[in-house]
C-alpha positions as CSV (number, residue, x, y, z in Angstrom):
1,M,15.5,9.4,-14.4
2,R,13.9,6.0,-14.1
3,L,17.1,4.2,-15.2
4,E,19.1,6.3,-12.6
5,K,16.6,5.4,-9.9
6,A,16.8,1.7,-10.8
7,F,20.6,1.6,-10.7
8,N,20.6,3.6,-7.4
9,G,18.3,1.0,-5.9
10,F,20.6,-1.8,-7.1
11,F,23.8,-0.2,-5.8
12,D,22.1,0.5,-2.4
13,Q,21.1,-3.2,-2.3
14,R,17.3,-2.3,-2.3
15,S,16.5,-4.0,-5.6
16,K,17.9,-6.4,-8.2
17,Y,19.8,-5.5,-11.3
18,P,17.6,-3.5,-13.7
19,K,16.2,-5.4,-16.6
20,I,15.1,-4.2,-20.1
21,K,11.4,-4.0,-20.1
22,K,9.3,-5.2,-23.0
23,Y,7.0,-2.8,-24.7
24,K,3.9,-4.4,-23.1
25,D,5.4,-4.0,-19.6
26,Y,6.0,-0.3,-20.0
27,N,2.6,1.3,-19.1
28,S,3.5,4.9,-18.2
29,L,5.3,8.1,-19.4
30,T,6.5,11.0,-17.3
31,F,6.1,14.6,-18.6
32,T,7.6,17.8,-17.2
33,Q,6.2,19.9,-20.0
34,F,2.4,20.1,-19.9
35,G,-0.5,22.4,-19.3
36,Y,-4.3,22.3,-19.0
37,N,-7.1,24.8,-19.5
38,K,-9.1,26.5,-16.7
39,K,-12.1,24.3,-17.2
40,G,-10.0,21.2,-16.7
41,N,-11.2,19.3,-19.7
42,R,-8.2,19.6,-22.0
43,M,-4.5,19.0,-21.4
44,A,-1.5,19.7,-23.7
45,L,1.6,17.5,-23.6
46,S,5.2,17.9,-24.8
47,F,8.6,16.5,-23.9
48,T,12.2,17.8,-23.8
49,E,15.6,16.5,-24.6
50,D,18.6,18.1,-22.8
51,G,16.3,20.8,-21.4
52,K,15.2,21.9,-24.9
53,L,11.7,21.3,-26.4
54,F,12.1,18.3,-28.7
55,N,9.9,17.7,-31.8
56,G,7.3,20.3,-30.6
57,R,4.1,19.5,-28.8
58,L,2.5,16.1,-28.7
59,G,-0.9,17.7,-28.9
60,S,-3.8,18.2,-26.6
61,V,-6.2,15.5,-25.2
62,D,-9.5,15.4,-23.5
63,I,-9.3,14.8,-19.7
64,K,-11.9,14.3,-16.9
65,M,-10.7,16.1,-13.8
66,H,-12.4,14.2,-11.1
67,R,-11.1,16.4,-8.3
68,P,-9.3,19.8,-8.0
69,I,-5.5,19.7,-7.7
70,E,-4.5,20.9,-4.2
71,G,-1.1,22.0,-3.0
72,G,1.6,24.1,-4.5
73,V,3.4,23.9,-7.9
74,I,2.7,21.0,-10.2
75,K,6.1,19.4,-10.9
76,Q,5.3,16.7,-13.4
77,V,2.5,14.5,-14.7
78,V,2.5,10.8,-15.3
79,I,0.3,9.3,-18.0
80,K,-0.5,5.8,-17.1
81,R,-2.3,3.0,-19.0
82,K,-4.1,0.4,-16.9
83,G,-6.7,-2.1,-18.0
84,G,-7.4,-0.3,-21.3
85,R,-7.9,3.0,-19.5
86,W,-5.6,6.1,-19.3
87,F,-4.9,8.1,-16.2
88,A,-3.1,11.5,-15.6
89,I,-1.3,11.5,-12.2
90,F,-0.2,15.0,-11.1
91,S,2.8,15.3,-8.7
92,V,2.4,18.5,-6.6
93,E,5.0,20.1,-4.5
94,G,3.5,20.4,-1.0
95,Q,4.6,21.2,2.5
96,V,4.6,18.7,5.3
97,K,2.9,19.8,8.6
98,P,5.3,20.4,11.5
99,Q,5.5,17.5,13.9
100,T,3.5,17.9,17.1
101,L,3.9,14.4,18.6
102,R,1.6,13.6,21.4
103,I,2.1,10.3,23.2
104,V,-1.6,10.2,24.4
105,E,-2.5,9.9,20.7
106,A,-0.2,7.0,20.1
107,V,-1.6,3.7,18.9
108,G,-0.3,0.2,18.2
109,I,-1.5,-1.9,15.3
110,D,-1.4,-5.7,14.9
111,V,-2.3,-6.9,11.4
112,G,-3.6,-10.4,10.8
113,L,-5.7,-12.6,8.5
114,N,-8.6,-13.4,10.9
115,K,-9.1,-9.7,11.6
116,Y,-7.3,-7.4,9.2
117,A,-6.0,-5.2,12.0
118,V,-6.6,-4.7,15.7
119,L,-5.7,-1.4,17.4
120,S,-4.4,-1.0,20.9
121,D,-7.5,0.9,21.9
122,G,-9.6,-2.2,21.0
123,T,-10.8,-1.2,17.6
124,E,-11.1,-4.1,15.2
125,I,-10.9,-3.8,11.4
126,E,-12.5,-6.7,9.5
127,N,-10.6,-8.4,6.7
128,P,-12.5,-7.8,3.4
129,R,-10.8,-10.7,1.5
130,Y,-11.5,-9.2,-2.0
131,L,-9.4,-11.7,-3.9
132,R,-11.0,-14.7,-2.1
133,K,-14.5,-13.3,-3.0
134,A,-13.5,-12.9,-6.7
135,E,-11.8,-16.3,-7.0
136,K,-14.7,-18.2,-8.5
137,Q,-15.2,-15.6,-11.2
138,L,-11.4,-15.3,-11.9
139,R,-11.0,-19.1,-12.1
140,K,-13.8,-19.3,-14.7
141,A,-12.4,-16.5,-16.8
142,Q,-8.8,-17.8,-16.6
143,R,-9.9,-21.4,-17.5
144,K,-11.7,-20.0,-20.6
145,L,-8.6,-18.0,-21.5
146,S,-6.3,-21.1,-21.3
147,R,-8.4,-22.9,-23.9
148,M,-8.0,-20.2,-26.5
149,T,-5.3,-19.9,-29.1
150,R,-2.6,-17.5,-27.8
151,G,-2.5,-14.3,-29.9
152,S,-5.9,-14.7,-31.5
153,T,-8.6,-12.0,-31.3
154,N,-10.7,-14.0,-28.9
155,Y,-7.6,-14.6,-26.7
156,R,-6.9,-10.8,-26.5
157,Q,-10.5,-10.0,-25.7
158,Q,-10.6,-12.7,-23.0
159,A,-7.3,-11.5,-21.6
160,A,-8.7,-8.0,-21.3
161,K,-11.6,-9.4,-19.3
162,V,-9.3,-11.2,-17.0
163,E,-7.2,-8.1,-16.6
164,K,-10.3,-6.1,-15.8
165,L,-11.3,-8.5,-13.0
166,H,-7.8,-8.3,-11.5
167,M,-7.9,-4.5,-11.7
168,K,-11.3,-4.4,-9.9
169,V,-9.8,-6.5,-7.0
170,T,-6.7,-4.2,-6.9
171,N,-8.9,-1.1,-6.9
172,Q,-11.1,-2.5,-4.1
173,R,-8.1,-3.3,-2.0
174,K,-6.4,0.1,-2.6
175,D,-9.7,1.9,-1.8
176,F,-10.0,0.0,1.5
177,L,-6.4,0.6,2.5
178,H,-6.5,4.3,1.7
179,K,-9.6,4.9,3.8
180,K,-8.4,2.9,6.8
181,S,-4.8,4.4,6.7
182,Y,-6.2,7.9,6.4
183,R,-8.5,7.5,9.4
184,I,-5.7,6.1,11.5
185,A,-3.2,8.8,10.4
186,I,-5.5,11.8,11.2
187,N,-6.6,10.4,14.6
188,H,-3.2,9.4,16.0
189,S,0.0,11.3,16.3
190,V,2.2,8.2,16.7
191,V,1.5,4.9,14.9
192,C,3.4,1.8,15.9
193,V,3.5,-1.2,13.6
194,E,5.5,-4.5,13.3
195,D,8.4,-4.5,10.9
196,L,7.3,-7.7,9.2
197,N,9.4,-9.5,6.6
198,I,6.5,-10.0,4.2
199,R,8.7,-11.5,1.4
200,H,9.7,-14.3,3.8
201,M,6.2,-14.8,5.0
202,V,4.7,-15.3,1.6
203,R,6.9,-18.4,1.1
204,N,4.4,-20.3,3.2
205,R,2.2,-22.0,0.6
206,K,-0.8,-22.2,2.9
207,L,-0.9,-18.5,3.7
208,S,0.8,-16.8,0.7
209,K,-2.4,-16.0,-1.1
210,S,-4.1,-14.6,2.0
211,I,-1.1,-12.5,2.9
212,S,-0.8,-11.1,-0.6
213,D,-4.6,-10.4,-0.7
214,A,-4.3,-8.5,2.6
215,G,-1.6,-6.1,1.3
216,W,0.2,-5.5,4.6
217,G,3.2,-3.9,2.9
218,M,1.0,-1.4,1.0
219,F,-0.9,-0.6,4.2
220,R,2.3,0.1,6.0
221,N,3.6,2.4,3.2
222,M,0.3,4.3,3.1
223,L,0.5,4.8,6.9
224,G,4.1,6.0,6.6
225,Y,3.5,8.9,4.1
226,K,0.1,9.8,5.5
227,C,1.6,10.1,9.0
228,R,4.4,12.3,7.7
229,R,1.9,14.5,5.8
230,N,-0.2,15.0,8.9
231,G,2.8,15.8,11.1
232,G,2.7,12.4,12.8
233,L,5.3,9.5,13.0
234,L,5.2,5.9,12.0
235,V,7.4,3.7,14.3
236,K,8.4,0.2,13.2
237,V,9.1,-2.3,16.0
238,M,10.6,-5.9,15.9
239,P,7.7,-8.4,15.9
240,E,9.4,-11.0,18.2
241,Y,7.1,-12.2,21.0
242,T,4.5,-9.5,20.6
243,T,1.8,-12.2,20.6
244,Q,3.3,-14.4,23.3
245,D,4.2,-11.7,26.0
246,C,1.5,-10.5,28.3
247,S,0.8,-6.8,27.8
248,T,0.0,-6.4,31.5
249,C,2.8,-8.1,33.4
250,G,5.3,-9.2,30.7
251,N,4.9,-12.9,31.4
252,R,5.6,-15.0,28.3
253,V,2.6,-17.3,27.5
254,K,3.3,-19.5,24.5
255,K,0.3,-20.3,22.3
256,S,-0.3,-21.7,18.9
257,L,-1.8,-19.8,16.0
258,S,-5.2,-21.4,16.5
259,V,-5.5,-19.9,20.1
260,R,-7.3,-16.6,19.7
261,T,-7.5,-15.6,23.3
262,H,-4.6,-14.5,25.5
263,I,-4.9,-15.9,29.1
264,C,-2.0,-15.0,31.3
265,T,-1.0,-17.6,33.9
266,G,0.9,-14.9,35.9
267,C,-1.5,-12.0,36.4
268,G,-4.7,-13.6,35.1
269,A,-5.3,-11.1,32.3
270,V,-7.8,-12.3,29.7
271,L,-8.1,-10.4,26.3
272,G,-8.0,-11.1,22.6
273,R,-4.8,-12.4,21.2
274,D,-4.5,-9.6,18.6
275,H,-5.4,-6.9,21.1
276,N,-2.7,-8.1,23.4
277,A,-0.2,-8.0,20.5
278,A,-1.3,-4.4,19.6
279,L,-0.7,-3.3,23.2
280,N,2.8,-4.9,23.2
281,I,3.6,-3.2,19.8
282,L,2.5,0.2,21.3
283,A,4.7,-0.3,24.3
284,K,7.7,-1.3,22.2
285,G,7.2,1.7,19.9
286,L,7.0,4.2,22.8
287,E,10.1,2.7,24.4
288,Q,11.9,3.0,21.0
289,L,10.9,6.7,20.8
290,Q,12.3,7.4,24.3
291,I,15.6,5.7,23.5
292,A,15.9,7.7,20.3
């Protein structure tokens, strides 16, 4: 199934030609034959070949069910290894809520590096900068790793420590993005965002690390499926001139990245640069909906 998915992505020009992974790059297995007891502390695994049970059961393992499984029928479970820990990820068949789009609940979002995001209603989300905060600790651990003999016991132990630090940053970022995207998705029926070409943006050496640390693409993906799950809609708009145009009169006011306040020479409107952009993104998104 994974091979088929990879080739479909290649033929649809969504990804590159599939490569053969090394054993250390393959960190998960998908099972469609499994079961767990009522207490939720044991799980049995088995796998099939051509629809038939192959080589019997793999056995049962202890699990820690940290929350009850909600939804309908469990279709499959993915066993994933990450940072020396193992996780069981259950895929559940659920129903999407019917769409009840209300324009009054629409919001535009402008993402950035100074503020992580500014909403069209004026709400500001601070940028946590988790990677930047952990840089000193990571630099020290990675420098220590570089001085060790590759493949030695000390090297493997230090590599595990470096991986653990990176995993902590990843988990902090995901936790932050999940919480913010959830709040936005349940409070707004229509969410409008910029359709940014992030791959092109990270080519800027001065900003690439900060952009990667922000995780704009992950944030947009989370907003997409959470909006659909709650019966809402995510609208992607073209980012051209959202910062330069005045959200009040439409007059184009050119400004450099260092200028953080929008001052319109036409109507005299004065507001934050990101707030002005968020209002323009909202207007573009609503216009796009009406055309559709």
